[in-house]
C-alpha positions in Angstrom: -33.0 -5.0 -2.8 -30.3 -3.1 -4.8 -27.8 -5.1 -6.8 -24.2 -4.2 -7.4 -23.5 -4.6 -11.1 -20.0 -5.5 -12.4 -19.3 -5.5 -16.1 -16.0 -7.1 -16.9 -16.6 -6.5 -20.6 -16.3 -2.7 -20.1 -12.9 -1.4 -19.4 -13.0 2.2 -18.2 -9.4 3.0 -17.3 -6.4 1.9 -15.3 -6.3 1.3 -11.6 -4.4 4.2 -10.0 -2.0 3.8 -7.1 -4.3 4.8 -4.2 -2.6 2.4 -1.8 0.8 4.1 -1.3 2.0 4.5 2.3 4.2 6.8 4.3 6.9 5.9 6.8 7.8 2.2 5.9 7.8 -0.3 8.8 11.2 -1.3 10.2 12.6 -2.1 13.7 16.0 -0.6 14.4 17.8 -1.4 11.2 15.8 -4.5 10.4 13.8 -3.8 7.3 12.3 -7.3 6.9 8.8 -5.9 7.7 8.9 -4.1 4.4 8.2 -7.6 3.0 4.6 -6.9 3.9 4.5 -3.9 1.6 5.9 -5.9 -1.3 3.3 -8.6 -0.7 0.6 -6.0 -0.9 1.9 -4.6 -4.2 2.3 -1.2 -2.5 3.9 1.1 -5.1 5.1 4.1 -3.1 6.4 4.9 0.4 6.6 8.6 1.2 9.7 9.4 3.3 8.6 11.9 5.9 8.8 11.7 9.7 10.9 8.6 9.2 12.4 7.0 12.2 10.8 9.2 14.8 11.7 12.7 16.1 14.3 14.5 14.0 14.4 11.6 11.7 16.2 9.7 14.5 19.1 12.1 13.6 20.2 9.8 10.7 17.3 9.4 8.2 16.2 11.4 5.2 16.0 14.9 6.7 18.4 17.5 5.0 20.2 18.2 8.3 20.8 14.5 8.8 22.3 14.0 5.4 24.1 17.4 5.1 25.2 18.0 8.7 27.2 21.2 8.4 25.4 23.8 6.4 28.6 25.7 5.9 30.1 22.8 4.0 30.5 22.7 0.2 27.5 21.0 -1.4 29.6 20.1 -4.5 31.8 17.7 -2.4 30.7 14.1 -1.6 32.4 14.3 1.8 29.9 17.0 2.9 27.1 14.4 2.9 26.2 11.5 5.2 24.0 9.1 3.3 24.8 6.0 5.3 21.4 5.3 7.1 19.2 6.7 4.4 21.0 4.5 1.8 20.0 1.4 3.8 16.4 2.5 4.0 16.1 3.3 0.3 17.9 0.1 -0.7 15.4 -1.9 1.4 12.5 -0.3 -0.4 13.8 -0.3 -4.0 14.9 -4.0 -3.6 11.3 -4.8 -2.8 9.8 -2.9 -5.8 8.6 0.1 -3.7 9.5 3.5 -5.0 10.4 6.1 -2.4 8.6 9.5 -2.5 11.4 11.7 -1.1 10.5 14.6 1.0 13.2 17.3 0.9 13.0 19.0 4.3 12.7 18.0 7.9 10.6 16.0 10.3 7.8 17.7 12.2 8.8 19.2 15.6 5.8 18.5 17.8 7.4 20.3 20.8 8.6 23.4 19.0 7.0 25.5 21.7 10.0 24.5 23.9 12.5 25.1 21.2 12.5 24.8 17.4 15.7 23.2 16.0 15.4 22.6 12.3 12.2 24.2 11.0 13.6 27.7 10.3 13.8 28.8 6.7 17.2 27.8 5.3 19.8 30.5 5.7 20.6 30.4 2.0 17.9 29.2 -0.4 20.1 28.6 -3.4 22.6 26.6 -1.3 19.7 24.5 0.1 18.6 23.8 -3.4 22.2 22.7 -4.3 22.2 20.4 -1.3 19.0 18.9 -2.6 20.6 18.5 -6.0 23.4 16.5 -4.4 20.9 14.2 -2.7 19.1 13.6 -6.0 22.3 13.0 -7.9 23.3 10.4 -5.3 20.1 8.4 -5.6 19.5 8.8 -9.3 22.8 9.4 -11.0 25.3 7.3 -8.9 27.1 10.4 -7.6 29.1 10.1 -4.4 29.2 6.2 -4.6 25.4 6.3 -5.0 22.7 4.6 -7.0 20.8 5.0 -10.3 17.4 4.4 -8.9 14.2 5.5 -10.6 13.0 7.8 -7.9 10.7 10.2 -9.7 9.0 12.3 -7.0 10.9 15.0 -5.0 8.7 17.0 -2.6 9.9 20.4 -1.4 9.2 20.6 2.4 6.1 19.4 4.3 3.2 21.4 5.7 4.8 24.9 5.8 1.2 26.1 6.4 0.9 24.0 9.6 -0.3 27.0 11.7 -1.4 30.5 11.1 0.6 31.7 14.1 4.3 31.3 13.4 5.1 30.7 17.0 2.9 27.6 17.0 3.8 26.2 13.5 5.5 22.9 14.0 7.0 22.7 10.5 8.0 26.3 9.5 9.0 29.3 11.5 8.9 31.6 8.5 6.1 33.4 6.8 4.1 32.1 3.9 6.1 34.4 1.6 9.3 32.9 2.9 8.1 29.4 1.8 6.9 30.6 -1.6 10.4 32.0 -2.2 12.1 28.8 -1.1 9.8 26.8 -3.4 10.6 29.2 -6.3 14.4 28.9 -5.9 14.5 25.2 -5.2 11.9 24.1 -7.8 13.5 26.1 -10.6 17.0 24.9 -9.7 16.0 21.2 -9.5 13.8 21.3 -12.6 16.6 22.8 -14.6 19.0 20.2 -13.4 16.6 17.2 -13.5 14.0 18.0 -16.2 12.9 14.3 -16.3 12.0 14.1 -12.6 8.9 15.3 -10.9 9.4 18.3 -8.6 6.6 19.5 -6.4 5.1 20.2 -3.0 4.2 21.4 -0.6 2.3 18.8 1.4 -0.5 21.1 2.4 -2.3 20.6 5.7 -5.4 20.3 3.7 -8.7 21.9 2.8 -10.9 21.4 5.9 -12.5 24.8 5.2 -13.9 23.5 2.0 -17.2 21.9 2.8 -19.2 21.8 -0.5 -18.1 21.3 -4.1 -19.9 24.4 -5.3 -19.0 26.7 -2.4 -15.6 27.6 -1.2 -15.7 27.8 2.6 -17.7 26.7 5.6 -17.7 27.9 9.1 -14.3 27.0 10.5 -11.3 28.1 12.5 -8.8 30.7 11.4 -6.2 28.0 11.2 -8.3 26.0 8.6 -8.9 29.2 6.7 -5.2 29.8 6.7 -4.6 26.5 5.0 -6.7 27.6 2.0 -5.3 31.2 2.0 -1.8 29.7 2.0 -2.7 27.6 -1.0 -4.2 30.5 -2.9 -1.2 32.6 -2.2 1.1 29.8 -3.3 -0.7 29.4 -6.6 -0.6 33.1 -7.3 3.1 33.3 -6.5 4.2 30.4 -8.5 2.1 31.5 -11.5 3.5 35.0 -11.4 7.0 33.7 -11.1 6.7 30.9 -13.6 7.6 28.1 -11.2 7.4 24.4 -12.1 4.9 22.3 -10.3 4.9 18.7 -11.5 2.7 17.5 -8.6 0.8 19.1 -5.7 0.5 17.2 -2.5 -2.1 17.7 0.3 -3.3 16.0 3.5 -6.6 15.1 5.1 -7.7 13.1 8.1 -11.4 13.2 7.2 -13.8 10.7 5.6 -14.3 9.7 2.0 -17.1 12.1 1.1 -15.3 15.1 2.6 -12.1 14.1 0.8 -14.0 13.8 -2.5 -15.1 17.4 -2.2 -11.5 18.5 -1.3 -10.0 16.7 -4.2 -12.5 18.5 -6.5 -11.5 21.8 -5.0 -7.7 21.2 -5.3 -8.1 20.0 -8.9 -10.3 22.9 -9.9 -8.0 25.6 -8.4 -4.9 24.0 -10.0 -6.7 24.0 -13.4 -7.9 27.6 -12.9 -4.3 28.8 -12.3 -3.1 27.0 -15.5 -1.6 23.9 -13.8 -3.8 21.4 -15.7 -1.0 18.9 -16.2 0.0 19.0 -12.5 -0.7 15.8 -10.7 -2.3 16.0 -7.3 -1.8 13.5 -4.5 -3.4 13.0 -1.1 -0.2 11.8 0.5 -1.3 11.8 4.1 -4.6 10.3 5.1 -6.0 8.1 7.8 -9.7 7.9 8.5 -10.5 7.3 12.2 -7.0 6.2 13.4 -8.5 5.8 16.9 -10.1 2.6 15.5 -6.8 1.0 14.5 -6.6 -2.7 15.0 -10.3 -3.2 14.3 -12.2 -4.6 11.3 -14.1 -1.3 11.2 -10.8 0.5 10.6 -10.1 -1.9 7.8 -13.5 -1.1 6.2 -12.9 2.6 6.5 -9.4 2.3 5.1 -10.5 0.2 2.1 -13.4 2.6 1.5 -11.0 5.5 1.3 -8.9 3.9 -1.4 -12.0 2.7 -3.3 -13.9 5.9 -3.0 -11.1 8.2 -4.0 -10.1 6.1 -6.9 -12.7 7.7 -9.2 -11.8 11.3 -8.3 -9.2 13.4 -10.1 -6.6 12.3 -7.6 -3.5 10.6 -9.2 -2.4 8.8 -6.1 -2.8 8.6 -2.4 -0.6 7.5 0.6 -1.7 6.3 4.0 -0.2 7.8 7.1 1.4 5.6 8.2 2.9 2.1 7.8 5.2 2.3 10.8 5.3 -0.5 13.3 5.3 1.7 16.4 3.2 3.1 19.1 2.2 6.2 17.2 -1.4 7.2 17.1 -1.5 6.9 13.3 0.4 3.7 12.9 -2.6 1.6 11.7 -1.1 -1.2 9.8 0.9 -3.2 12.3 0.7 -4.2 16.0 3.7 -2.7 17.8 3.8 -5.5 20.4 3.5 -8.5 18.1 4.6 -7.0 14.8 1.6 -8.8 13.2 -0.6 -7.0 10.7 -3.7 -5.2 11.8 -6.9 -5.8 9.8 -6.3 -2.6 7.8 -3.2 -4.1 6.3 -5.3 -6.6 4.4 -7.3 -3.7 2.9 -4.0 -2.7 1.2 -3.5 -6.3 0.1 -7.0 -6.3 -1.4 -6.5 -3.0 -3.2 -3.0 -4.3 -4.3 -4.8 -7.1 -6.2 -6.9 -4.6 -8.1 -3.7 -2.6 -8.9 -2.0 -5.8 -10.1 -4.9 -6.6 -12.3 -4.6 -3.2 -13.8 -7.6 -2.5 -16.0 -10.6 -1.0 -14.2 -14.0 -2.2 -15.2 -17.5 -0.7 -14.7 -19.2 -1.0 -11.3 -22.6 0.4 -10.7 -25.5 0.3 -8.2 -23.6 0.9 -4.9 -25.8 1.4 -1.9 -25.1 4.4 0.4 -22.0 3.9 2.5 -20.7 1.1 0.3 -17.7 1.6 -1.9 -16.3 -0.8 -4.6 -13.9 -1.1 -7.5 -13.3 -3.9 -9.9 -10.4 -4.7 -12.4 -9.3 -7.5 -14.6 -6.3 -9.2 -16.3 -6.4 -12.9 -16.5 -8.8 -13.0 -13.6 -11.4 -10.5 -12.4 -11.2 -8.8 -9.0 -13.9 -7.0 -7.1 -13.3 -5.3 -3.7 -16.3 -4.0 -1.7 -16.2 -2.0 1.6 -19.3 -1.5 3.7 -18.7 1.4 6.1 -22.2 1.2 7.7 -22.6 -0.1 11.2 -25.4 -2.3 10.0 -25.6 -4.9 7.2 -26.7 -3.8 3.7 -28.9 -5.8 1.4 -27.2 -6.0 -2.0 -26.6 -8.8 -4.4 -23.8 -9.1 -6.9 -24.6 -9.2 -10.7 -21.6 -9.7 -13.0 -21.1 -10.0 -16.8 -18.1 -10.9 -18.7 -17.0 -13.6 -16.2 -17.7 -17.3 -16.0 -17.9 -17.7 -12.2 -16.7 -16.7 -8.8 -13.3 -18.4 -8.1 -12.7 -17.1 -4.6 -14.4 -15.0 -2.0 -12.8 -13.6 1.2 -13.7 -11.2 4.0 -11.3 -9.4 6.3 -11.5 -10.6 9.9 -9.5 -9.8 13.0 -6.6 -12.0 11.9 -6.7 -11.3 8.2 -8.6 -12.9 5.3 -11.2 -15.5 5.9 -13.1 -17.6 3.4 -16.6 -16.2 2.9 -19.7 -17.4 1.3 -21.3 -14.6 -0.7 -24.9 -13.8 0.0 -27.3 -10.9 -0.7 -26.2 -9.3 2.6 -23.0 -7.3 2.9 -22.0 -7.5 6.6 -21.6 -4.3 8.6 -18.1 -2.7 8.6 -16.7 -5.3 6.2 -14.3 -5.6 3.3 -15.0 -8.4 0.8 -12.6 -9.4 -1.9 -13.9 -11.6 -4.8 -12.0 -13.2 -7.7 -13.7 -14.2 -10.9 -12.9 -16.5 -13.7 -13.0 -14.3 -16.8 -15.0 -15.3 -19.9 -12.5 -15.8 -22.7 -15.0 -15.6 -25.5 -18.7 -14.8 -25.9 -20.6 -13.4 -23.0 -21.7 -14.8 -19.6 -24.1 -13.3 -17.2 -24.0 -14.4 -13.6 
């Protein structure tokens, strides 16, 4: 039998915010379900695809806030912040920082007619409109706010399809997007040097199948995602564009995403963007399993498994309470949390504890992370469809204070044994040794 060893005496870093979400949960204009995010210590909510198609014509999207592109972006009356104000207030008042996507919602039926996914008619003016939005939310302009919203993302998935007529996010060419990014990023970084300007929410690196080799057999569309990324890096380096963070997406499993995170980090570094953060700000492993304890195990495993990569953060797609295929945190009929929500609660306890400690000896398919402050916290996820024999050895702690497992209705008390149940998430709290050393 292989034991999992936890050493609360050895701090190895800080717990990173791997439990961010996209699309916060609200019904109509009732934001009370965002209380669930606060209770889970969720740090970020990315604002993309908010409210449904076309941002419900009122939320976040540039055409919803700046309705007449011929208007003057220097005038407050050119903007309609009303609904987006209410959304952002609801998040900030609960301690959740918005990650603001500057752009538009995906148009899934663009083959009928694309409405808002064309390149802006005037890139400089579009950047000035974005400036007005940032001023409103961070500098109090236009009867606005002075919120600490750091991340401003330029567009989403402009690489969505290699055939422009099928691209649901961008009707222009790759070069059109590179130019938009250059104009907007330079303008916004000059105006707001203290904020983080980045993009571009890449569709991801499905073509990258091994950490030492670049590509595997795949579709031309998947190859295009990588070619678009390479072209973007070449362009922004040649034109000296700022890139405070790079965002990308993936709907694959932990091990595949570990490889893709290595690839993204390596290419950023090779192009000289070593200080650029990178974030997986859309992910969801097996959304078809939503509402099950297995989905909770896969969800926890992703956060735990990606924590020790070079990623700086991650955000689950998505936290909406709706009937969408990816809405894996809440039941759209009862508004009650699905089991996967409690995976975020468990990781949130790690995040609150703050200081990561050493964990070793994980069996295949089992992921774990531990942290401490006044107490110690260990979260384990078994993604195997069968139980795994593994005991828990710990040092630097007096005793186990609490042990819970995620069931269909949330946390249940659990008696720890040398067997980790199949498809399970176990959260354990420890009483930390204040002096000397204790082995359990």
